[in-house]
FIMIKOL-639415 format. One record per residue (C-alpha): x, y, z. Coordinates in steps of 0.1 Angstrom, whole numbers. Layout:
BEGIN
(r (X; Y; Z))
...
This chain:
BEGIN
(r (2542; -544; -669))
(r (2513; -565; -685))
(r (2494; -550; -714))
(r (2462; -534; -701))
(r (2441; -545; -730))
(r (2421; -574; -716))
(r (2419; -609; -731))
(r (2380; -610; -732))
(r (2366; -631; -703))
(r (2398; -648; -692))
(r (2393; -638; -656))
(r (2361; -658; -654))
(r (2381; -690; -657))
(r (2388; -686; -620))
(r (2358; -695; -598))
(r (2369; -671; -570))
(r (2369; -642; -593))
(r (2335; -651; -607))
(r (2320; -651; -572))
(r (2338; -619; -564))
(r (2325; -602; -595))
(r (2289; -613; -588))
(r (2291; -601; -552))
(r (2306; -568; -563))
(r (2279; -564; -589))
(r (2251; -571; -565))
(r (2266; -547; -539))
(r (2267; -519; -565))
(r (2233; -528; -579))
(r (2218; -526; -544))
(r (2236; -493; -537))
(r (2220; -478; -569))
(r (2185; -490; -559))
(r (2191; -474; -524))
(r (2205; -442; -540))
(r (2174; -436; -562))
(r (2151; -445; -534))
(r (2168; -423; -507))
(r (2170; -393; -531))
(r (2133; -395; -539))
(r (2123; -402; -503))
(r (2143; -373; -489))
(r (2130; -348; -515))
(r (2095; -360; -509))
(r (2099; -353; -472))
(r (2116; -319; -474))
(r (2113; -306; -510))
(r (2147; -289; -504))
(r (2175; -295; -529))
(r (2200; -287; -501))
(r (2190; -319; -484))
(r (2200; -339; -515))
(r (2234; -324; -511))
(r (2235; -336; -475))
(r (2227; -371; -488))
(r (2260; -370; -507))
(r (2280; -354; -479))
(r (2271; -379; -452))
(r (2281; -408; -474))
(r (2314; -391; -484))
(r (2327; -380; -450))
(r (2334; -414; -435))
(r (2357; -423; -464))
(r (2374; -390; -460))
(r (2378; -391; -423))
(r (2389; -427; -422))
(r (2412; -427; -452))
(r (2443; -435; -431))
(r (2425; -464; -414))
(r (2405; -481; -442))
(r (2434; -487; -465))
(r (2457; -499; -437))
(r (2430; -524; -426))
(r (2427; -537; -462))
(r (2465; -543; -463))
(r (2468; -559; -429))
(r (2436; -580; -426))
(r (2417; -606; -446))
(r (2401; -587; -475))
(r (2375; -613; -481))
(r (2363; -611; -445))
(r (2362; -573; -447))
(r (2340; -575; -478))
(r (2316; -600; -461))
(r (2312; -579; -429))
(r (2306; -547; -449))
(r (2280; -563; -472))
(r (2262; -577; -442))
(r (2262; -543; -425))
(r (2249; -526; -456))
(r (2220; -551; -456))
(r (2212; -539; -421))
(r (2212; -503; -433))
(r (2186; -513; -460))
(r (2165; -529; -432))
(r (2167; -497; -412))
(r (2155; -476; -441))
(r (2126; -501; -445))
(r (2117; -496; -408))
(r (2117; -458; -412))
(r (2092; -461; -440))
(r (2070; -485; -420))
(r (2071; -460; -390))
(r (2061; -431; -414))
(r (2091; -410; -403))
(r (2084; -373; -410))
(r (2120; -362; -408))
(r (2150; -370; -429))
(r (2174; -371; -398))
(r (2171; -409; -393))
(r (2178; -414; -430))
(r (2210; -393; -427))
(r (2222; -412; -397))
(r (2217; -445; -415))
(r (2236; -431; -445))
(r (2265; -422; -422))
(r (2266; -459; -412))
(r (2263; -470; -448))
(r (2291; -446; -459))
(r (2313; -459; -432))
(r (2308; -495; -444))
(r (2314; -485; -480))
(r (2346; -467; -468))
(r (2360; -501; -456))
(r (2345; -521; -484))
(r (2360; -501; -512))
(r (2398; -505; -506))
(r (2392; -542; -496))
(r (2373; -552; -527))
(r (2396; -531; -551))
(r (2427; -546; -536))
(r (2413; -582; -535))
(r (2407; -584; -572))
(r (2444; -587; -583))
(r (2449; -615; -557))
(r (2422; -637; -573))
(r (2437; -641; -608))
(r (2472; -647; -622))
(r (2491; -619; -638))
(r (2481; -629; -674))
(r (2444; -625; -666))
(r (2448; -593; -646))
(r (2439; -569; -674))
(r (2407; -589; -681))
(r (2398; -588; -644))
(r (2403; -550; -643))
(r (2381; -544; -673))
(r (2353; -567; -660))
(r (2355; -554; -625))
(r (2351; -518; -637))
(r (2323; -529; -660))
(r (2304; -546; -631))
(r (2299; -511; -615))
(r (2289; -496; -649))
(r (2264; -523; -656))
(r (2249; -518; -621))
(r (2246; -481; -628))
(r (2226; -488; -659))
(r (2200; -513; -646))
(r (2201; -504; -609))
(r (2186; -469; -612))
(r (2159; -481; -635))
(r (2151; -509; -612))
(r (2152; -486; -582))
(r (2128; -462; -598))
(r (2103; -489; -608))
(r (2106; -506; -574))
(r (2101; -473; -555))
(r (2071; -466; -577))
(r (2056; -498; -563))
(r (2066; -491; -527))
(r (2096; -477; -509))
(r (2097; -509; -488))
(r (2098; -530; -520))
(r (2128; -511; -531))
(r (2146; -513; -498))
(r (2136; -550; -493))
(r (2150; -559; -527))
(r (2183; -542; -518))
(r (2183; -561; -484))
(r (2179; -595; -500))
(r (2206; -588; -527))
(r (2231; -575; -502))
(r (2226; -606; -479))
(r (2231; -628; -509))
(r (2263; -609; -519))
(r (2276; -613; -484))
(r (2269; -651; -486))
(r (2288; -652; -519))
(r (2319; -637; -504))
(r (2320; -663; -476))
(r (2326; -689; -503))
(r (2358; -672; -516))
(r (2389; -688; -502))
(r (2411; -661; -487))
(r (2441; -656; -511))
(r (2476; -648; -501))
(r (2482; -611; -496))
(r (2516; -598; -505))
(r (2523; -578; -474))
(r (2553; -572; -451))
(r (2545; -595; -422))
(r (2566; -576; -397))
(r (2554; -542; -407))
(r (2542; -524; -376))
(r (2515; -497; -376))
(r (2530; -463; -377))
(r (2523; -429; -392))
(r (2546; -438; -421))
(r (2527; -470; -429))
(r (2494; -452; -427))
(r (2504; -425; -452))
(r (2522; -448; -476))
(r (2493; -445; -501))
(r (2497; -407; -502))
(r (2535; -410; -507))
(r (2530; -434; -536))
(r (2505; -411; -554))
(r (2527; -381; -548))
(r (2557; -397; -563))
(r (2538; -408; -594))
(r (2530; -374; -609))
(r (2510; -388; -638))
(r (2489; -408; -613))
(r (2485; -376; -591))
(r (2475; -356; -622))
(r (2450; -382; -634))
(r (2433; -386; -600))
(r (2431; -349; -592))
(r (2419; -341; -627))
(r (2391; -366; -623))
(r (2384; -352; -588))
(r (2378; -316; -598))
(r (2362; -323; -631))
(r (2334; -345; -616))
(r (2333; -324; -584))
(r (2323; -293; -604))
(r (2305; -310; -632))
(r (2285; -336; -613))
(r (2247; -332; -615))
(r (2234; -365; -602))
(r (2222; -351; -568))
(r (2199; -327; -586))
(r (2183; -354; -608))
(r (2152; -356; -585))
(r (2147; -319; -590))
(r (2150; -323; -628))
(r (2127; -353; -628))
(r (2100; -338; -607))
(r (2101; -300; -614))
(r (2118; -295; -648))
(r (2112; -326; -669))
(r (2081; -339; -650))
(r (2089; -376; -656))
(r (2083; -391; -621))
(r (2103; -420; -604))
(r (2106; -440; -636))
(r (2121; -411; -655))
(r (2144; -404; -626))
(r (2157; -440; -629))
(r (2162; -434; -667))
(r (2182; -402; -660))
(r (2203; -421; -634))
(r (2209; -449; -658))
(r (2219; -429; -688))
(r (2255; -421; -677))
(r (2260; -459; -671))
(r (2247; -467; -706))
(r (2271; -443; -721))
(r (2300; -457; -700))
(r (2293; -493; -709))
(r (2293; -484; -746))
(r (2327; -467; -742))
(r (2339; -496; -720))
(r (2331; -520; -748))
(r (2350; -499; -773))
(r (2380; -498; -749))
(r (2379; -535; -746))
(r (2382; -539; -784))
(r (2403; -508; -790))
(r (2423; -499; -759))
(r (2441; -465; -758))
(r (2475; -473; -773))
(r (2488; -438; -778))
(r (2483; -402; -767))
(r (2464; -413; -736))
(r (2468; -380; -719))
(r (2455; -359; -748))
(r (2425; -383; -752))
(r (2417; -379; -715))
(r (2418; -341; -716))
(r (2395; -340; -746))
(r (2370; -363; -731))
(r (2369; -344; -698))
(r (2363; -312; -717))
(r (2335; -329; -736))
(r (2321; -342; -703))
(r (2318; -305; -692))
(r (2302; -295; -724))
(r (2274; -320; -722))
(r (2269; -312; -685))
(r (2261; -277; -697))
(r (2238; -291; -723))
(r (2220; -312; -697))
(r (2217; -283; -673))
(r (2200; -261; -699))
(r (2177; -288; -715))
(r (2140; -290; -709))
(r (2135; -318; -734))
(r (2135; -353; -719))
(r (2153; -371; -748))
(r (2180; -345; -750))
(r (2186; -346; -713))
(r (2189; -384; -713))
(r (2212; -382; -744))
(r (2234; -356; -727))
(r (2236; -377; -695))
(r (2246; -407; -716))
(r (2274; -388; -733))
(r (2286; -375; -700))
(r (2289; -411; -688))
(r (2308; -421; -719))
(r (2334; -394; -718))
(r (2338; -399; -680))
(r (2345; -436; -686))
(r (2378; -427; -704))
(r (2390; -410; -672))
(r (2379; -440; -651))
(r (2397; -464; -675))
(r (2430; -445; -674))
(r (2429; -440; -636))
(r (2420; -476; -627))
(r (2446; -491; -651))
(r (2473; -470; -636))
(r (2464; -478; -600))
(r (2459; -516; -604))
(r (2488; -523; -627))
(r (2514; -500; -612))
(r (2508; -503; -574))
(r (2526; -530; -553))
(r (2502; -553; -535))
(r (2517; -544; -501))
(r (2504; -509; -503))
(r (2475; -514; -527))
(r (2448; -511; -500))
(r (2462; -477; -489))
(r (2465; -464; -524))
(r (2429; -476; -532))
(r (2417; -459; -500))
(r (2432; -426; -512))
(r (2417; -432; -546))
(r (2383; -439; -530))
(r (2384; -405; -513))
(r (2391; -388; -546))
(r (2363; -407; -563))
(r (2340; -400; -533))
(r (2349; -363; -534))
(r (2341; -362; -571))
(r (2308; -379; -566))
(r (2293; -376; -531))
(r (2310; -343; -523))
(r (2301; -332; -558))
(r (2265; -339; -549))
(r (2269; -317; -519))
(r (2284; -289; -540))
(r (2255; -292; -565))
(r (2229; -292; -537))
(r (2243; -260; -521))
(r (2247; -243; -555))
(r (2211; -252; -564))
(r (2199; -238; -530))
(r (2216; -205; -537))
(r (2212; -199; -574))
(r (2187; -226; -586))
(r (2192; -260; -601))
(r (2196; -250; -637))
(r (2223; -223; -631))
(r (2241; -247; -607))
(r (2245; -274; -634))
(r (2253; -250; -662))
(r (2280; -232; -642))
(r (2294; -265; -631))
(r (2297; -277; -667))
(r (2316; -245; -677))
(r (2338; -249; -647))
(r (2347; -284; -657))
(r (2359; -272; -691))
(r (2380; -246; -674))
(r (2396; -273; -652))
(r (2406; -292; -683))
(r (2424; -261; -695))
(r (2441; -256; -662))
(r (2453; -292; -658))
(r (2466; -291; -694))
(r (2489; -264; -683))
(r (2497; -275; -647))
(r (2504; -313; -654))
(r (2524; -315; -686))
(r (2535; -350; -677))
(r (2498; -361; -679))
(r (2493; -342; -711))
(r (2523; -359; -727))
(r (2514; -394; -715))
(r (2514; -417; -745))
(r (2508; -453; -732))
(r (2490; -471; -704))
(r (2511; -503; -705))
(r (2541; -490; -686))
(r (2557; -461; -669))
(r (2561; -430; -690))
């Protein structure tokens, strides 16, 4: 197994990876702009936090319902072409959202329908782009590629929400129009990537066994199962991003720009931690470090939920993002370095469902909880529950707790 500590920017020596990285960044950046804009637009229309939960649910369900299909497609078909088609389709979704604003739609239903289409495209895009990356660089630059690919999303989460808040403050159509242009450019970039050779079994015929190969792999690797499920339930219970429009408008009174800052804060914390991990990768006691950081993620979720001070809320969100980044680092390293290319798409499709459940489905959980008990109790209870999950997984997954290194099988 290669050492997961990256060799700085070695992956960028390869032009295909550089274009891939930029296309992935632009896609994530545009998604952040659309996320801020849609959240604010829906809450403006309905003033119901439950609808913010629906925004997350309709984006998660396609990845969940199509998990057996999206990964198999990424393993059997050209991953570059899949990325191109999905990015082009997402650009059309941005165009649809622009038209709804132009037509002064008074209901959120057309927005939800568009988000279903957007979520379906992201469901196919995720496994393809995650699985393509190891095909673009030689093995000696794979660790660098993993670190930079993960960082591209984190960078987008920092500047994307701020840009989205500022652009939406000018006009909703300016925000959606910017996302449309960037997504179209990202699609054009992927067209220039020469399709690499995929290490697949040429004579493998579609069957139930081939479709569920990703589940079988994760189930066999108990440390991978523990890490993914730990991240799933921690963020599912502790996620508060869906309620940020409520906090920005009703609790902190900071407007669209402040909403962008709140959305960006976790990404800032994550990038700081990512930079530390690039220079000082986890070399020992990886499992213990992961458990401690998830518990701290829950603690600062509780702090954010109870805060009515803007600077403290932003700081708490930044610390949440930093501690969550450790879990992301462990999970992504395990998946990309340990998974054979022939099943990488299917494994990444399963992983995407777990990530989606911990984010989009977590937003749905937060929205329902806020509708029942209020936004502040929903976030505070979620933070306490995350700390409890850390304690339960410490007991239930001793293999994960005892994991020492990320450079090989434990």
